[in-house]
C-alpha positions in Angstrom: -47.4 -26.9 20.1 -46.1 -28.4 23.3 -42.4 -28.0 24.0 -42.2 -30.1 27.2 -43.9 -31.5 30.1 -42.5 -32.2 33.5 -44.4 -34.9 35.3 -45.8 -34.2 38.8 -43.2 -36.4 40.7 -40.4 -34.0 39.4 -41.8 -31.1 41.1 -40.3 -29.7 44.5 -43.7 -29.0 46.0 -45.3 -28.3 49.3 -46.6 -31.4 50.7 -44.5 -33.7 48.8 -43.9 -37.1 50.5 -40.1 -36.6 51.3 -40.9 -34.0 53.8 -41.7 -36.6 56.4 -38.5 -35.6 58.2 -39.5 -32.2 58.2 -43.2 -32.8 59.5 -41.8 -35.1 62.0 -39.4 -32.4 63.4 -41.9 -29.7 63.4 -44.9 -31.7 64.8 -45.2 -29.6 67.9 -44.4 -26.3 66.3 -47.6 -23.6 65.7 -48.9 -23.9 62.2 -48.8 -20.3 61.8 -45.1 -20.4 62.0 -44.3 -23.2 60.0 -46.5 -23.3 57.1 -46.0 -24.9 53.8 -43.3 -22.5 52.3 -41.3 -22.7 55.5 -41.4 -26.5 55.5 -40.4 -26.5 51.8 -37.5 -24.3 52.5 -36.3 -26.5 55.3 -36.7 -29.5 53.0 -34.7 -27.9 50.2 -31.9 -26.9 52.4 -31.6 -30.3 53.9 -31.4 -31.6 50.4 -28.8 -29.2 49.2 -26.8 -30.1 52.4 -26.8 -33.9 51.1 -24.8 -32.6 48.0 -24.7 -35.1 45.3 -26.3 -37.7 47.6 -29.9 -36.0 46.9 -32.0 -36.9 44.3 -32.7 -33.3 43.7 -28.9 -32.3 43.5 -28.9 -31.6 39.6 -31.8 -29.2 40.0 -30.6 -27.6 43.2 -27.3 -26.8 41.5 -28.9 -25.0 38.9 -30.6 -22.4 41.1 -29.1 -19.0 41.9 -26.4 -18.6 44.6 -26.6 -16.2 47.6 -23.9 -14.0 45.7 -26.3 -14.0 42.6 -29.1 -12.7 44.9 -26.9 -10.3 46.3 -26.7 -8.4 43.0 -30.3 -7.5 42.6 -32.8 -9.3 45.3 -34.1 -7.3 48.2 -33.9 -10.4 50.5 -30.1 -9.8 50.3 -30.0 -6.0 50.1 -27.2 -4.3 51.6 -27.0 -0.9 50.2 -29.3 2.0 50.7 -31.2 1.9 47.5 -32.8 -1.1 48.3 -33.2 -0.7 51.9 -37.0 0.1 51.7 -37.5 -3.2 49.7 -35.5 -5.1 52.0 -37.9 -4.2 54.9 -40.7 -5.6 52.8 -38.8 -9.0 52.5 -38.0 -8.9 56.2 -41.9 -9.5 56.7 -42.3 -12.0 54.4 -39.3 -14.2 56.1 -40.4 -13.6 59.6 -42.2 -17.0 59.7 -39.2 -18.8 58.6 -37.1 -17.2 61.4 -39.6 -18.2 64.2 -39.9 -21.9 62.4 -36.3 -22.3 62.1 -36.0 -22.1 65.9 -38.4 -25.1 66.4 -36.5 -26.9 63.4 -33.1 -26.4 65.2 -34.3 -27.5 68.5 -35.7 -30.7 67.1 -32.9 -31.5 64.6 -29.9 -30.7 66.9 -26.8 -31.4 65.2 -28.1 -32.2 61.9 -29.9 -29.0 61.6 -29.0 -27.0 58.3 -27.8 -23.4 58.8 -30.4 -20.8 58.8 -28.8 -19.0 55.9 -29.3 -22.1 53.8 -33.0 -22.2 54.9 -33.4 -18.5 54.1 -31.6 -18.9 50.5 -34.1 -21.7 50.0 -37.2 -19.5 50.7 -35.8 -16.8 48.3 -35.7 -19.5 45.6 -39.4 -20.8 46.7 -40.7 -17.1 46.3 -38.7 -16.1 43.2 -39.6 -19.6 41.2 -42.8 -21.1 42.7 -45.9 -21.4 40.4 -49.0 -21.0 42.5 -49.7 -24.5 44.4 -47.3 -26.4 42.0 -44.2 -25.4 43.6 -40.7 -25.4 41.8 -40.6 -27.0 38.5 -37.2 -28.1 36.9 -36.6 -26.6 33.6 -39.2 -23.7 34.3 -36.4 -21.7 35.5 -34.9 -21.6 32.1 -37.6 -19.0 31.0 -37.4 -15.4 31.2 -39.9 -12.9 31.9 -41.2 -10.7 29.1 -44.1 -8.5 28.1 -44.7 -10.5 25.0 -44.7 -14.1 26.1 -43.5 -16.8 23.8 -44.4 -19.6 26.2 -47.8 -20.5 27.9 -47.5 -22.6 31.0 -50.2 -25.1 31.6 -50.6 -26.9 34.9 -54.4 -26.5 36.0 -55.7 -29.2 34.4 -58.3 -31.5 36.2 -55.4 -34.2 36.9 -52.7 -31.7 37.8 -50.2 -34.7 36.5 -47.8 -32.3 34.2 -46.5 -29.0 34.2 -46.4 -28.1 30.3 -44.9 -25.5 28.3 -46.6 -24.7 25.0 -45.2 -22.4 22.4 -47.7 -19.4 22.1 -46.8 -18.7 18.5 -44.3 -20.6 16.1 -40.9 -19.9 17.5 -37.6 -19.5 15.5 -34.5 -21.7 16.3 -32.7 -20.1 19.2 -35.5 -17.5 20.0 -35.7 -16.2 23.9 -38.5 -18.2 25.7 -40.4 -15.8 27.9 -43.2 -16.2 30.0 -45.6 -13.4 31.8 -45.2 -13.8 35.3 
């Protein structure tokens, strides 16, 4: 049974039309420094900066804060126990650091802070579904060894991201996916 579907125009995805500002600011940047995830991170940070003026504000407000991530994610590791994992994350975020320099030079005073772009990159890497991107409502699932929800988005048209119950579910039962 299909629980819900999110139409494509509601996905926060690399290559979406609203990226025009980011794409124009980064027109002269090397492709290897400013890939799709880095551009999406800058777009999301700019949208968050708009506050309630952004069409994406309700969704962005649901995402974890930096303080939330500091509790568990290696991207914000400060204690010794996560330091080796933090080194791995540093490698993944190097392109954003390089891309941000091009962005900041082109955007000038309107540039978002690097910390906000970095937080957006963490959102992307922790919430992105392959080539779909970030999908509102999909963040409500937990991960579990026995999934109760099957995700479908690779149909021939890719017009919707759907969540189907893997089996009959009881009212109030936890919804889990197998990342």
